[in-house]
C-alpha positions in Angstrom: 9.2 -32.3 -0.9 9.4 -30.6 2.5 11.9 -28.1 1.2 9.5 -27.2 -1.5 6.6 -26.7 1.0 8.9 -24.5 3.0 9.8 -22.4 0.0 6.2 -22.1 -1.0 5.2 -21.0 2.5 8.0 -18.5 2.7 7.1 -17.0 -0.8 3.4 -16.9 0.1 4.4 -15.4 3.6 6.6 -12.7 2.2 4.3 -11.8 -0.7 1.3 -11.5 1.6 3.0 -9.2 4.1 5.4 -7.2 1.9 3.5 -4.0 2.4 3.8 -4.4 6.2 7.6 -5.0 6.1 8.1 -2.1 3.7 6.1 0.2 6.2 8.1 -1.0 9.1 11.3 -0.3 7.3 10.3 3.2 6.0 8.7 4.2 9.5 12.0 3.3 11.1 13.9 5.2 8.5 11.6 8.1 9.1 12.0 8.1 12.9 15.7 7.9 12.6 15.7 10.9 10.0 13.6 12.9 12.4 15.7 12.0 15.5 18.9 13.0 13.6 17.1 16.2 12.5 16.4 17.1 16.1 19.8 16.1 17.3 21.3 18.3 14.6 19.4 21.4 16.0 20.8 20.8 19.4 24.4 20.4 18.3 24.0 23.3 15.7 24.9 21.1 12.8 23.5 22.2 9.3 21.5 19.2 8.3 19.6 20.3 5.2 18.4 17.0 4.0 16.5 15.9 7.2 13.3 17.6 6.4 13.5 16.7 2.7 14.2 13.1 3.2 11.4 12.9 5.8 8.9 14.3 3.1 10.0 11.8 0.7 9.8 8.9 3.2 6.4 9.9 4.1 5.3 9.7 0.5 6.7 6.3 0.2 4.8 5.4 3.4 1.6 6.7 2.1 1.9 4.9 -1.2 2.6 1.5 0.3 -0.2 2.2 2.8 -2.7 2.5 0.0 -1.8 -1.0 -0.9 -2.0 -2.3 2.4 -5.4 -0.8 3.0 -6.6 -2.3 -0.2 -5.3 -5.8 0.9 -7.4 -5.5 4.1 -10.4 -3.9 2.7 -9.8 -0.8 4.8 -10.7 2.1 2.1 -13.6 4.3 2.9 -16.8 3.1 1.0 -20.2 4.5 0.6 -22.4 1.5 1.6 -25.6 3.2 2.1 -26.0 3.5 -1.7 -25.6 -0.2 -2.1 -28.4 -0.8 0.4 -30.7 1.2 -1.8 -30.0 -0.4 -5.0 -31.9 -3.5 -6.1 -28.7 -5.2 -7.2 -26.8 -8.0 -5.6 -24.1 -6.6 -3.2 -21.6 -8.9 -4.6 -22.0 -7.3 -8.1 -21.8 -3.8 -6.8 -18.8 -4.8 -4.7 -17.0 -6.2 -7.9 -18.0 -3.2 -10.0 -16.6 -0.9 -7.2 -13.4 -2.8 -7.3 -13.0 -2.6 -11.0 -13.7 1.2 -10.8 -10.9 1.4 -8.1 -8.7 -0.9 -10.4 -9.2 1.3 -13.3 -8.1 4.5 -11.4 -5.3 2.5 -10.0 -4.0 1.5 -13.3 -4.4 5.2 -14.6 -2.3 6.6 -11.6 0.2 3.8 -12.2 0.6 4.9 -15.8 0.9 8.5 -15.1 3.2 8.1 -12.1 5.5 5.7 -14.2 5.7 8.5 -16.9 6.7 10.9 -14.1 9.4 8.6 -12.6 10.8 7.9 -16.1 10.9 11.6 -16.9 12.9 12.3 -13.7 15.2 9.4 -14.5 15.9 10.5 -18.1 16.4 14.2 -17.0 18.7 13.2 -14.2 16.7 15.4 -11.8 17.9 15.5 -8.2 16.0 16.3 -5.1 16.0 19.7 -3.7 18.2 20.1 -0.7 20.6 17.3 -1.4 22.0 15.7 -4.4 20.0 12.5 -4.6 18.0 11.1 -7.7 14.4 12.3 -7.8 13.3 9.2 -9.4 14.0 7.1 -6.2 11.3 9.1 -4.6 8.8 9.3 -7.3 9.1 5.6 -7.7 7.0 5.4 -4.7 3.9 6.1 -6.7 4.2 3.4 -9.3 5.4 0.9 -6.8 2.4 1.6 -4.5 0.0 1.7 -7.4 1.3 -1.6 -8.7 0.9 -3.4 -5.4 -2.6 -1.8 -5.0 -3.5 -3.2 -8.5 -2.2 -6.6 -7.6 -4.2 -6.7 -4.5 -7.4 -5.4 -6.2 -7.1 -8.2 -8.9 -6.6 -10.7 -6.2 -9.7 -9.5 -4.4 -11.8 -9.4 -7.5 -10.8 -12.9 -8.3 -11.3 -14.3 -4.8 -14.7 -12.5 -4.3 -16.2 -13.6 -7.6 -16.0 -17.2 -6.3 -17.4 -16.4 -2.9 -21.0 -16.8 -2.1 -23.0 -15.4 1.1 -20.4 -12.8 2.0 -21.2 -9.1 1.7 -17.9 -7.3 1.6 -19.5 -4.0 1.9 -19.4 -4.7 5.7 -15.8 -4.8 7.1 -17.0 -7.3 10.0 -17.7 -9.9 7.2 -14.4 -9.5 5.4 -12.5 -12.8 5.8 -9.2 -11.1 6.5 -10.8 -9.2 9.4 -12.2 -12.3 11.0 -8.6 -14.0 10.8 -7.1 -10.8 12.5 -9.8 -11.1 15.3 -8.9 -14.7 15.8 -5.2 -13.8 15.9 -5.8 -11.1 18.4 -8.0 -13.1 20.7 -5.6 -16.0 20.5 -8.2 -18.4 19.1 -6.9 -20.5 16.0 
C-alpha cells in the first residue's frame, strides 16, 4: 500500500513538473554548447555545429516554455475586454481556454505533419549531419504538453466557483508558489 502511494506521488510529481525538468536539461545543454563554441574560437577549432545546435536547442526551450506558461497561467491575456462584457468571467475564461486549445491542436497537427515529412525524407540539419525531425519534433511535443495543460485547466476550472482566473493573483498555482517562496505551508 505504501509503495503504491509512493509510485502515485512520484508519477504525479514527475508529470506535474516535466516541463521544468526538460527546460533545465535543455538550458544546460544550450549553455554547454555556447561555452564550447566560445572555447572553439579561442583555440581556432572549426566548430560548425555550435550555432546550429544552439538554435535548435533554443526552439526546444521555447516550445516547452509554452506548455510551462500554460500550466502556470502566465500567457498574456486581454482582461479589460472581459471587464466590459456582461458575461460571467468563468464562462469567458473557459471560452478563451477552448480557443487557445483549438489553436494548439491545429499547430500540433501541422507541426506533426512537418516532423513526419522530415522523417520520411531523411532530411538532416544544415551544418552537421543530424536528423532534422529530432529538432522539428519540439513543436508537436510542446503543443501536445500545452494541450494537456489546457484540457486539465478547463476541467479543473469548470468545477471551481468564486475564482476569477483572469487575474493571476487569484490563480491557485500562484498562491501555492507564494506560500512556497515565503516558507509558509
